[in-house]
N, C-alpha and C positions, 0 to 999 in steps of 0.2 A: 527204407532198408538201412541206410547209413546211420540214421538216428538210433534204430534198434541195436545195431552193432556196437555203437559207442556206449549205449546204455548197458548192454550186456557186459562189455569189457570193464566199464567203470564199476558195475556191481560186483564183478569177480575180484577186481583189484582191492576194493574196500573189504570184501569178504576175507581175502587172504591176509590183509593187514591185521585182521583180528587174531590170526595165528601168531603174529609177531609178539603179541602181549605175553603169552606163556613162555615163549623163547627168551625174551628179555627178563622175565621174572625168574626163570631157572638160572640164567647166567648171573643175575644180580644176587640171588640167594646163595649160590655156590661161592661167589666172591666174598660174601659177608658172613659165611658160616650159618646161614639161616636154613631151617628145615623146610624142604619143599612140600607145600600142601597140595594134596590131590584135588581139593576143591578149586584151588587157584588155577589148576591145569584144566580141570573138567569144564568149568564155566565157559572159557573162551572156545573150547573145542565144540561144545554144544551150540554156542552162538554162531560159530563158523558154519556148522552144518545147516542150521536154520536159514542163515543168510544165503548160502549157496542154493538151497532148494527154492527159495523165493525168486532168485535171479534166473534159475533154469526153467521155471514154469512159464510157458509161452503166454498163457492167458492172463497173467498178472500184468496190470498196466505199467507202462514205463516209469511213471512218476513214483510208483511204489518200489519198483526195482532200483530206482535211484535213491530214494529216501530211506527205505527200510534197512539196507546194509549200513548206511551212515548212522542210523538210529541204533542198530545192534552194536556197531563198533563203539559208539559213545557210551552206551549202557555197560558194555563189557569193560571199557576203560575205567568208568566210574566204579564199577563193582570191584575191579582190581585195586583201585586206590582205597576204597572203603574197607575191604577185607584185609588188605595188607597194611593199611595205615591205621585207621581207627580200630579195626578189628584186631590188629596186632600181628606179630610174627614170633617165631621161636628161634632164638639164637642158641646154637649148641656147638661148643668148641672142645677139641681134644688136644691135650699137650702130653707128649711122651718124653720123659727124660728131663734132666736138669736144664739142658740148653734151650729146649722149646719152652719150658715153663719160664725161664729167665727172660726170654724174648718178649713175653707177654706181661709178666708180673715183675715189677722192679723191686718189690719188697717181700717176696715169697720166703717164708722161714723154713728152710730145709733142715736146719739143725734140730728142730724140735721132734723130728721123726726117728732119730737114732740111725743105726747102721742098716740101711735097706739095700736090697739088690736091684730093685726097679721101682719106678714111680710114674703114675699117671695122674693127670689133673683134668677134670671135666668142668666146663662152665655151662650152665643152663640158665637162660633168661627168656621168660615168656612175657611179652608186652601186651598192650591193649588196655581195656578198662580195668581188668584185674591182672596184676602183675606178680610173677614169682621169679625169684632169683636164687640159684643154688650153686655152690662150689663143692665138688667132691674130689678128694685126693685118696687114691688107692695105692698102697705100698706093698711090695713083695719082700719077704724076709727069708733068711735061712732059719733053720730050726732054733739055733741058739739065740740069735738076735730077736726072733719072734717072741720067745718066752720072756726075754728081757723087756721088750716093749709092752707086753701085756702087764708085766709087773709095774712098769712105769705109769701106765694108764691107771691102774688101780690105786697107785700111790698119789698121783697128781690130779685126778679128776674125781668128782663126786656125781653120782647118778641117782635119779629117782628110782625108787623101788615099789612105788604104788602110783595109781592114777593121779595126775596132777590136778585134774578137775573131775568131780564126781560124774559118773556115767560115761566117762571116756575110757578108752582102752589102756591097758598097762603099758608103761613107757619102756618096755623091753620086748623085743620081737625078733624073729628070724626072717630074713629076706635075701634071696639069691645066695644062700649059703653063709651069710654074715649074721652073726648074733649082735643086734644093735641095742644100744642103750642111749637114753636121753640125758644129757648133762644137766646138772642142777644150775640154776641161776639165782642170784641174790634177790632179784625182784620178779618173781614168776608172774604176778598179776599184771605187770606192765608189759612184759615182752611175750608171754606165752598166749597162743601158739604162733604169734606173728614172727618170732625168731626162734629157730631151733638149731641146736648143735648136737649131732649124733655121731657116735663112734661104733663101728661094727667090726667084729673079729671073725675071720674065717679060719677055723681050726684045720681044715683039710688042705687049703692052698697056702697057708702061712701068710695071709694077707690081712691088712688092717685098713679100714675105710673111715675117713673123716668127712663128715657132711655138714656144711653150714647152709642154712636155708632161711629165707625171709619172704614173708607175704603179709603186708600190713593190713590187708583186707580179710585175712583169715581169722575167724572167731572161735572155731572149735575143731577138734580132731575126732573123726569117726573111725579112722583106720590108718595106722602109721604106715602100713604097706602102700596104701594109696598116696600118702604124702611123698614117699620116695619115688614111687612109680610115675605119678602124674605131675607132682609139684616140684620134684627135684630132678626130673629128667632121666631117671634110671631106666626107663624104657629104651632110651637112646644109648645109654651106657652099656646096657646088656647087649644091644646090637653090635656095638664096637668091640666088646670083649669076646664075642663069638665069631668074629671075622678070622 
């Protein structure tokens, strides 16, 4: 009877240790501005449930009640390492105002954006086998300075007015109220579409968005909206802007 009791307690302890994995994961993710993945939470919870059921079934031999929770814990820990390490993670940071941006970027060029009322900067970094990195700066202007900045953009930037590669979409599009254009580059064959610089203008909100994106494994563009949404992290930017 004593042996069964110890086996039962040991199995439950190991089972509950499985729940420590998602707790540590969430804390670590929040501390490092990583996006919390539902999969990383779901896997340990399912593993915990399976382990507890095995421990609670009376007819299961003690050796299995001892070894199975350990096995489940080991597999859960390895899955966590694989998915969060080799599989990669998503880093998403939000900086509001000059002070917050200055704390993270030592060489941020504020002067190139003219006289703005408010400024946000968003960093998106998706790691793993295929990696994307994007930096988005969104500035809010009053009516007068907004018109001046639009003129400055037209004077200082050159944009593509037709598909850069045949059979690809036109390099000007509307996304989340911003009319985006893709800046021209001197060597398009070398950098496109692995590096993109996009500028978007929102006529209704008097906002201008500057997006720099890079993905050295990207070979073609099928939809620029998807580039912003999935590759530049705008799905998270939209969530932040609607808070």
